[in-house]
N, C-alpha and C positions, 0 to 999 in steps of 0.2 A: 222277585216281582217288585217293580218300582211303582209307587203311587204318584200319579201326575195330577196337577190341577191346571185348568185352563181359565185364564182371566180374559174375558172379552169373547163374545159370541156373534160378532158382526160378520165380516167377510172370511177371514182366515181361521178364526177360532173353531168353528164346527169341523173344519178339515183336520185340525190337530186332535180334536176329540175322536174323530173316526179312526185316524191313524194309530193313536196310542191305545185305543180300545181293541184294535185288530192285532196289534203286535204281541207276541207271546211273552215278552219280557216286561210288560207294563200294563197298568190298568188306570183308568181315569177315575179319580175319587171325587173331585169337585169340578163343577163348572160355575163360574161367577160372571154375572153381568148385571147392570142396573136395569135392564129391560126385562120385565117379568115374562112378557110374551115369548122372548127368545129362550128364556130358561124353561118355560113350559114345553116348547118344541123340543129342546134337548132332552128333557125328562121323558117325553113321549118316545123319542128315538132310543134313548139309553136309560132305561128304568133304574139301573143299578147306580147311576151317578147321583151324587148329592148336589143339588143346585142351591145357590145362595146369592144374595145381593151384597153380602158383607165380606170383603176380602180378609178381614181378621179371622174368620173361620179357618181360612187356609194357613195364615201365618202362625196360628196358635196350635195347629195340629202337627204333632211330632212325626206322624206317619207319612206326611207328604214329603217326597224326596225331591221333586222337581216341579217348577211352575213355568207355564208358557204364558207370556204377556202378549196378547193380540188386541191391543187397544189403540186409540188415536195417539199419534206421535208425541203430542204435548204431555201425555200422561205416562209415557214410558219410564222416564227417570224416577218419579216419585213412587210408582208401583214397584218397579224392579228393585229400587233401593230397599223397600220394606221386605221384599222377597229374600234378597241377599242377607240382610241383617237378621232375618229369621233362620238363616242357615240353609236356605233352599237353593239348589242349582236352578239357574234361570235362563230361559230361552226367550229372547225378545224379537218380535217381528221387526223387519227392516223398516226404516233405518233404526239403528239402536237407540238413538236419542235425538233431541232437537238441537244439540250443540256439542262441541268438543269438550267443553267443561263438564257437562253432564256425563258424557261417556267416560272421562277420566275419573270422575267420582265413583261410577259403578265399577270400573276396573279395579280401583283401589279397594273398594268395599269387598269385592269378590276375593281378592288376594288376602285381605285381612281375615275374612271368614273361612277361607280355604274351601270355597265352593266354585263350581263351574259357572262361567258367564259365556253365553253363546248368542249369536245374532242370526236371524232367519234369512240368510243369503242362500235361498234354495237353489239357485242356478249353479252354485259351486258343486252341487251333488248330482247334476245332470250328466248323463253319459256323453252328450254332445260337447259340452264345455271341457270335460276331462279328455275327450279325444283330441280336441284342438291343442290343449296343453301338451299332450303326449306327442303329437306331431311336431310341435315346436321344440320340445326337449330332445327329440331324436334327430333334429336337424333337417327333417324332410321339407320344411317350408323355407329353409334358409334363414336369412335375416328378415325380420318383419319390418317393412318400410312404414306402413300406416294401416290403421283400422278405421272402417266406416260403419257406424251402427245407427239403425233407425228403429225406434220403439215408439210407435204412434197408434192412436185409436180415437174414437169419438167418445169422450168421457173416460172414466167416471170422474167428474169434477169434485175436487176436495175444497173444503172451506178454510181449513187451518194450515195447509201446506200447499206450496206451488208444485208444478209438474216436475221440477228437478228433484225435490224431496220424494215425490211419489214414484217416479219411473227410473230416474238415473241411477239409484243405488244398485239396480240389477247390473247395468253395464259397467259401472265403476268397479263393483266387486268382482265381476268376471275378468276384467282387464288386469286388475291388481293381482288376481290369482294366477292368471295365465303368464303374466310377465314377471311374477315374483318380485314386484316392485310397486311402490306408490308413484304417482306422477310427480314431476318436479315443478310443474306450473300448470295453471288452468286459466282459460279465458272463456267468456260466455256472453251471449246476447239472448234476450228474451222479451216477450211482450205479454200484457194482460188484456186480452181482447174481450173476454166474457165477464170476469169478476175484477173489479178495480183493485189493484195492488197484489193480485195473485196471478203470477205468470202461468199461462196455459200452453205456451210453446217456447222452446228454448233450443239453442244450438251451443254445444260445448266443444272446446278444443283442449285436449289433454296432451301434455308433453311428458314423455317417459324418457328414462336414461337411454343412451346410445342412439339418439335421434329418432326413436319411435314416436309416432304421433297418432292420436285417435280423435275422430270427429263423431260426436254424438248428437242425434236429433231426437228430442223427446217432445211429445205433444198429446194433449187431450182433444185437439181440434183438427182431426183428420178423418176423412170419410172411410178410410181403410184401416184395418188392424194389421200392422206390420211389425214383425219382430225379426229383423234380419241384420246380421253382422258379417262384414267382409274383411278378411285378413289378407293383406297383400304382402307376399313374401318374395324374396329374391329368386327362390327356386319354384315354389308352388303357391297357389292362392286357394283360400278356403272360404266357403260361404256357409254360414250357420243360420238356418231359417227355422226358428222355433215354432212357427205356425204350421210348418209341414208336419204331417203325421208319420210319413214313412221315410222320407229322405231329408232328415234334418241337417246332415252334413254332406257337402259336395266338395271334393278336392279337385282342383283344376291344375293340370300340368301345363300351365301357361306362363309365359314371362317374356322378358325382353332383355337382351344383352348388348352392351356397347362393345364393339370390336376394339381390342386393346391397342392395336397399332395402325395408325394412318398418318400420312404426312401432309395431305391437303384436304380442304373441305370437300372436294369432289370425291375423295376416297372414303369419307366418313359415311358409315351406314350402321343401322341397328339390325340385330338378328332377333327375329320374333320366333317364339317357340309355341307351337300349338299341339299339345299332347292330348292324352286321354282325360276324361272326366270320370272320377271314381267316387262311388257312394259306399262308405264302410257300413258294416252291420253294427248296430249299437244295442247296448243293454236296454231293455224296455222297462226296467224297474222304476217305480214311481219315485221321483226325486225327494218328495216330502217324506217318504218312508225312510230313505237313506239319511236324511237330515235328522229324523226322529231317532234312528239307531245311533247316530253320532252323539245325540244328546243323552241317550241312556248310558252310553259308554262314558261320557263326560261326568255323569252323576257318580259313577263308580270311581273314576280316576281323579276327579276334582278339577279337570281342565279339558276343554275341547281341543281337538287337533286341527279342526277346520272351522271357519266362520266364527272365530274367536272374538272376544270383546275388543281386542286390539285391532282386528281387521275391520270391525264395525266402526271403530273410531276413525280409522283411515278414510273410510268412505264418507263419513260425516265431515271430515276436514276438507275433502274435495268439494263437497256440496256447499259448505259455507263459503269457500273461496269463489265458487262459481256464482253464487248469489251476490257476493261482494263485487265481482267483475261486472255483473249486469248493472249494478248501481253506478259503476264507474265507466259506463259506456263501452264495455268489452275490454277493459284494461287487463293485461296479463298479470295474474297474481302468483307470486312465487310460493312454493310449498317446501322448499329446501331450507 
């Protein structure tokens, strides 16, 4: 039975409290937040939990095995640093930190203390994302030409981070996971329509090895909530719609082939393929529960197998480059 502490009871913190309370291999010992009203609510829902406004209560308790950090991004590094130095396995909500330098420091500290460092890239634990990766690995999609992803909604506007830091980590972590690779370069355009200096809409282009390209559209300023990613392959095309409740993945047996031999322009023609549309059955297990199970395993082994600190660093590196590109009017920033 692993004792877990959750720091931060805003948006994601209560979900972690629920999950680790329900799981047979863990129990939540502490919930920490500076807002006493939030703590009172947690105490009402979970009477067994010790609530505190002082993080030192957690760091000084030898019975605490793992800590979840679900606080604003700017606080991730200092809080997680203290967790790791206290010998606690640490799971940080995405993005892992506010800079690559901060991420490097946490990775080094975790190695020094021989404890697990994990980042909350929850989509890596969804059945839909793993299905897409499986289709690609089995060659059913052929060569992926490009990916188009839209992650937009109206709000929630953040004050300390722009929309890229808020929404793009999901798509970047998904693509890095599916392609087993980091991008080689990134370019981006964005605008701050509502809050001066804080981009609320952005368009990113990521270039991956072997000619793969991904276009990401992220926005807090859209009338519709859209979470759709299209993978265009040489054999098949896949649409992943996370808003859909029943048919999150649709596989389209569609494509176009250039005829290999022709002598004149008049003989040139394309062969279009219109096949079936298939919707695979997916595991309906809650992704956050799968993430929590990975964290419990990481507490025992000393290292996470998925959503590692290094993977979190890779995502932050892309985000930093995208923000730099915006400042340089969309210049292509190399990551190699």
